[in-house]
N, C-alpha and C positions, 0 to 999 in steps of 0.2 A: 468300254470298261467292262469287264467280266465280273460275274456277280455271284459264281459258284464258289465253293470253300476249297480251291485246288492248293491254297497257300497254307492251310492248317497242319500242325505237327500232330502227330498221335500221341506221344507221351512229352509234354512240354514241361512239366512240371520243376524238374531241376535245371531248366535252361537258365543262364546268367543272362539278364537284359542290362542294356539294351543289346540285341546282337543282330546281325546283318544275315538273313537267310538267302543263298543261291538255287535254283532249281535246274540243274544241268539239263534234265530232257526238254526244258523249255528253250534253255541256251541254245542246245542242238537244233531246235525246230528254228529258232530265230537266224543261226547261221544258214540251214537252209533256204529260209526266205531271203538271207542276202546273197547269196550264189544265183538263186531264180532271178531275182531284179537284176544283177549283174551280168546275166547270160552265161558266165563263165568265172571260173577262180582267177584267172589271169587279168580279169578287170577289176578285181577288187586289192585295194591295200588297207585293211581295216586298222583303225586307230585303237591301241590299248590303253589310252589314258583313262577311260571310264573303269576297267575294272584291274588293271595292273597285275594281273594274277596268271602264273603259268598254266594252270589247268585249265585254262579258258583259251589260252595261245594253243595249246596243245588239243584241246578239242577243234579248232579251226584247221589245224595243220592236219588232223585225222580227213578232213574234206579237201584236202588239196590246197589249202591256202598257206602260200610261203612268202607273200610279200605283206609288209607290216610297215605302220606309221607309228611314231611314240613321241611324245614331248619332253621327255627328260633322258640324261645319260644315261640313271636307272632303269628306267624302262628299255633303255636300247640295250642294256647289259642284260636286263631279263631275256630279251629277244634271243641274245646271243646264247645264254646260256640253253634256250629251247632250241637250239640250231635252227634259228630261222634263216632261210636263204637270202632274203633282201629286206634291209631294214633301214627305213627313211626316219631320221632325227628331224622331225618338224620344228624345231625351235631354234634358230641360227646360235651355234655356240660361240660365246665371248669369254672373255677373260681364260680362268682356269679350265674352262669347258673344251677350247680348243684342244689343249693336250689331253684331256681325257677323252675326247673323241678319237684321236689318235691311237690311244691305249686300248680302247675297244677294239679298232681293226686289228692291233697285234694280237689282242687277248683271244679273239674269236676268228681268226683267218677265213675259215670256211664260208663266214657269213659276209654279204657283200654290204657294206654301211655308207650311206650317203646322209648329205644334210641340205638344208637351204641357208641362201645368204639373199642380201638384198642391199648391199653396196658394194663399191668396189675396194675400198679399205679393207674390209673382212677378206674378201676374195683374195687380194694380195697377200695378208697376212696369212690365210691357210695354204696359199701356193707355196709360200716362203717356208712353211712347216714342212710340207709335202716334199718340197725338194732336198731338205735337209734330212728327210727320214728316208729318203728313195721310195717315196710311196706315189699313185697316181689316184686323187680324190674325186668321187662324183660330186658335184653339186648341182643343186636345184634352185634355179631362179624363184625367190618367193614375189609373187605378184599382189598386189593391193588393188582389189578391183572393186572397192566400196567400204570395205569392213573399217579401214583406217586403223588397224591394230599394228600390223607389221607389213613387210614388203613394199616394192617399188611401184610405183603408178605406171601402166603400160604405155610407156612412151621413149621418146629417144633415150631418155636415161637407162630405160630397161634395156634397150638395144646396146647400148655400151656396156653395161653390166654383163650380158649375155656374150657380147664378143669377146669381153675380157678373160670370160670361164674358157671359153672355145680356144683361144689362141693361146692360153698358157698350155706348156706341154706336161706339166704337172697335174693338170686337171682335167676331167670328162664332164661335159654337159648331160646332165639327166633329163633335163627338160625343164618344165614349168610348174611351179607349185602354186595353187588357188586355193585358199580358204575363205568360203563367203558364210560366215557364221553371222553376217548382219541379216541374211535374209530368212524370216521367220513367218511368212504370213501364213494365217491358218487355212485359207482357202487354198486348195492345190492351184487353179488356175491363176490365181494372182502371184502365188509363189513362183510357178513355172514363169510367169510372164518377167517378174523380176530378176530371177535367175537368169532367163536366156538376156534379157537386156544387158546385164552387168557382166555376161561371160563374151558378150561380142567384141569387147576391148580385147580381152584375151586372144579371140581368134584373129583378130587384127593383128596382134602384136606378134603371134605366131606366123602369120603369111608373111609378115614384114623380115621376119628374121629368116625365114626359108629362101625369101627373094634375094637377099643378101649372100645365100650360099650356106647358112648355119642349119646344123640338123638340130630338130626338137625332137627327141625319141620318143617323148611323152608327156602327159600332162594328169600331174596329180590334183584332184580336183572336190571339192565340197566335203560337206559333213553329213551328218544323218538329214535334217530336214530336206535337202536338194540331192540326195541320194538319188531317189527312183527318177530325177530329172535328169541329171548327169549319165544316169545309167544307159540312157538312148542314144548316149553320144558315142562315136567312134576313135578309137586313138586315146583316151581317156583312162585313167584308174581313179576308181571313185573309193572314197576314205571315211565311210561311216563308222562310228564308235559306239553311241550311244545304243544303237540297234540290237547290240549284243543283250544288254541285260535289261533296255525300256525303262520308262518311268512313267509317273502319274502324269506330270507335266507334259510329257511328248504325246502319251496316249490322248490327253484332252484336246493339245494344239494340231496335232496331226493325226485326225482320224483316218484318212485315208492309207496311211502305211498299217499295214497288217503284221505288226510284231508282239510278241508276248511280253508283258511284265514278267522278268525272273528274277527279282530280287525284291526281299518283302523285309521290312523292319518288325523286329518283336520287341515289345515294350510292357512296362506294367504301371498299373495304377498306384502311386507312391503317397498320394494325400487329396483328400477332399477340403480344401481348405474352408470353402464357405458354399453356401447354397448354390447348387447347378454349376458349380466351379469343380474340375476335375485334374488333377497333375499327375503327366506321365514322366517317367525317367528318361525323356530323349532332350536335352538340353542342345546346345551349339557343339558340344564336342562329339555328337554322335548323328547328327542330322544336319544337311546343309542349310545355313541359313542367310544367305547372300541374298534372297528375293523375299518379296513380301509374303505375308499369310495368304492362304495357306501353302505350309511346307511340306504337308504330307497329306495323303487321304486315307482317313482310319477305315478299316476293312469289317470292323466289328461295333456294335451297339449303334445307338441312334447319331444322327447328324449333329456334329459338335461345330461351334466356331472357335478358332485357334485365335487367342487374344496374347500371349506372352510366352517369351522363350527365353532363359537365360543359360547360364553354363552346364547347369545338369537338369533343368526343368523344363517342360512344355506345359502351359496351362490351357485348358481349353473350356469354354462354357456350352453347358447342354440346358435343353429344356428340363430334361428331369435326371439328377445327377444318382437315381438309385438304379439306374441302367449300369451302373458302376460300381464296382466294389473294391476298396483297397486290397491291392495284393492281384487283382485280375490280370490277365494275360491279353494284350491286344495286338493285332497285326495292323500293319501301314504301308503303304507303297511311297516313297519318298516323291516328291515332285521333281528333284533333280538327283540322279542317282550319281553322277560322275563324282563331285565333291563330297558326296556322302560316303561311298566307297572308301575314300582316302581316309577318313577318320578311323576307319577299323584295321588292326593289325591283321586278323583272318575274317573269314565268314564261314557259315555253315551251311553245310549242302543237305538239301532235302530231297530225298528220293522215294517216291511210292508211300508219302507221307510220313517216312521215317526221316531221323536226322543221320546222315552218312558221314563222309569225311570231311576234315576241317581242312581248307586251303588258305594258304598265306596269301596276304597280299603284298606281294614280296617287293614290289616297286613304289611301295606307299611312301616310303624316305625318298630324298632326293640322292642317296647313296647305298649301293650294295657293296661292292668292293672296290671300283675304280672311281 
């Protein structure tokens, strides 16, 4: 973790807190690091779920990245509005989202939209709508290689699903989609060992499909923790997301990954309710709270123990509360940046120590227009 004061804003007195700051220069450095690890922009399909922001998509496009991954129709629409060339919706559409997916293709014809599936019923439903609308739709088969969240286990059932995609005239097989978010070993060698072991079944499936005469154009694989491991494989597209903003949790858990924290929370002391207790205005509404304490890393003052959080408040216990004065500003790194960003309508940019533009978290909600 860095210990200089790169995060500090020169004139923060009128800043409304809590707020989320982002640092474009550091984001650019992270993009360069991603490309260096991947070897080429064509091997990258970054996820936008972390930032949900047009300006960060555009920063990536400036470096030639045109393939993206997203989790919601709103995120896919944002990418369409950014004229991204290749957009993968990595959440299989069900219910009204199937129709919304087709509306995306109609609204942004210059972008190539695709999505994932993991069962024959849904493959048939999408194929029927494609036929009705006289469209050909690209589908990726979502593979469960150990996370047990979505996807089909890479066995005979997966072969049957892929066959159904390949044999339907209204569908195009994009390849395999594999997210291994269950792999989060802190030790790189252990992480690599687990990653490779779980990916072997995917490779076996790919070989079986090709032996049957089916083409598997690509494999979209991994998230941020396994990004540098998968990046060494041929014929895959890696899809890191947290690497763009990074956070205190990833910096602590994956010291082997050389990314910069590029998003900082700014908060104020709102009360000192008892001896050595300090309360900040960082409740559940403004800071991810799905994990145990600590939920942030304070960058100012003495080390404190986080003991309580409610809707509007975060209470910490200090050895000496005189370090903090009611009204004081404090900076902090969230432990988990992805759900923290989603709590803000906008982020404030910091350039050379001064506040710059305001960027809208445009895909924060489930719907923009479509």
